[in-house]
C-alpha positions as CSV (number, residue, x, y, z in Angstrom):
1,M,42.1,27.2,-35.4
2,S,41.8,23.5,-34.6
3,P,38.5,21.7,-35.1
4,P,36.4,21.1,-32.0
5,L,37.1,17.8,-30.2
6,T,34.1,16.0,-28.6
7,P,34.2,15.9,-24.8
8,D,35.1,12.3,-24.8
9,G,38.0,12.9,-27.3
10,R,36.7,10.4,-29.9
11,Y,35.9,12.8,-32.7
12,I,36.7,16.1,-34.3
13,V,34.0,18.0,-36.0
14,V,34.7,19.4,-39.5
15,R,31.8,21.2,-41.3
16,G,29.3,19.6,-39.0
17,R,30.5,16.1,-39.5
18,L,32.2,13.8,-37.0
19,W,35.6,12.4,-37.9
20,R,37.3,9.9,-35.7
21,A,40.2,11.4,-33.8
22,A,43.6,9.6,-33.4
23,N,43.9,7.3,-30.5
24,P,45.2,9.4,-27.6
25,A,46.8,6.4,-26.0
26,L,49.4,6.2,-28.8
27,D,52.9,7.1,-27.6
28,D,54.5,10.1,-29.3
29,A,56.9,8.0,-31.4
30,T,54.3,5.7,-32.7
31,R,51.9,8.6,-33.5
32,Q,54.6,10.6,-35.2
33,A,55.7,7.5,-37.3
34,A,52.1,7.0,-38.5
35,V,51.7,10.7,-39.3
36,D,55.0,10.7,-41.2
37,R,53.8,7.7,-43.1
38,L,50.4,9.3,-43.8
39,M,52.0,12.5,-45.1
40,T,54.4,10.6,-47.3
41,A,51.5,8.7,-48.9
42,R,49.5,11.9,-49.4
43,R,52.4,13.5,-51.2
44,A,52.7,10.5,-53.4
45,I,49.0,10.7,-54.3
46,A,49.4,14.4,-55.1
47,R,52.1,13.4,-57.6
48,G,49.6,11.0,-59.2
49,D,50.6,7.7,-57.5
50,M,47.2,6.3,-56.7
51,S,48.8,3.1,-55.4
52,A,49.7,5.1,-52.3
53,R,46.0,5.1,-51.3
54,A,46.5,1.8,-49.5
55,E,49.3,3.4,-47.5
56,V,47.0,6.2,-46.5
57,Q,44.5,3.6,-45.2
58,A,47.2,1.7,-43.3
59,A,48.5,4.9,-41.7
60,K,45.0,6.0,-40.7
61,E,44.4,2.6,-39.2
62,A,47.6,2.9,-37.2
63,L,46.5,6.2,-35.9
64,G,43.1,4.8,-34.9
65,E,41.2,7.1,-37.3
66,R,39.9,4.1,-39.4
67,G,39.5,0.4,-38.8
68,P,38.4,-0.9,-35.4
69,V,37.6,1.7,-32.8
70,W,40.2,2.4,-30.1
71,W,37.8,2.7,-27.2
72,D,36.5,-0.4,-25.4
73,D,33.2,0.7,-23.8
74,G,31.0,-0.7,-26.6
75,A,30.0,2.8,-27.9
76,P,29.2,2.8,-31.6
77,D,31.4,4.3,-34.2
78,L,29.8,7.5,-35.4
79,N,32.6,8.4,-37.8
80,R,31.3,10.5,-40.8
81,H,27.9,11.1,-39.2
82,M,26.5,14.6,-39.1
83,V,26.9,15.8,-35.6
84,R,23.3,17.0,-35.4
85,N,22.1,13.4,-35.8
86,T,24.2,12.0,-32.9
87,P,24.3,12.2,-29.1
88,Y,26.8,15.1,-29.5
89,A,24.1,17.4,-31.1
90,D,23.4,19.4,-27.9
91,W,27.1,19.8,-27.1
92,F,27.8,21.0,-30.6
93,A,24.9,23.4,-30.7
94,A,26.1,25.0,-27.5
95,L,29.5,25.6,-29.2
96,E,28.0,27.3,-32.2
97,G,25.8,29.7,-30.4
């Protein structure tokens, strides 16, 4: 089951916490290249290569999950906030029950 995506598509919710979603404006080839890069770096870390952490960061920035926000309406970045403490609280509560 996929984690819920906020109505505006900016975040997924995992264990009650908002995590920035990938930029939906990325074309498929660009997105897939960044995902491939991310997974390669994660495998390197699993093998003990901690120098690959910078590559994880770069790939997540390329996806729009880290770094500057990909939306342009001036809304704040709520990445890593508990959903119950954000404007998404009512939406999420309705999903849960």
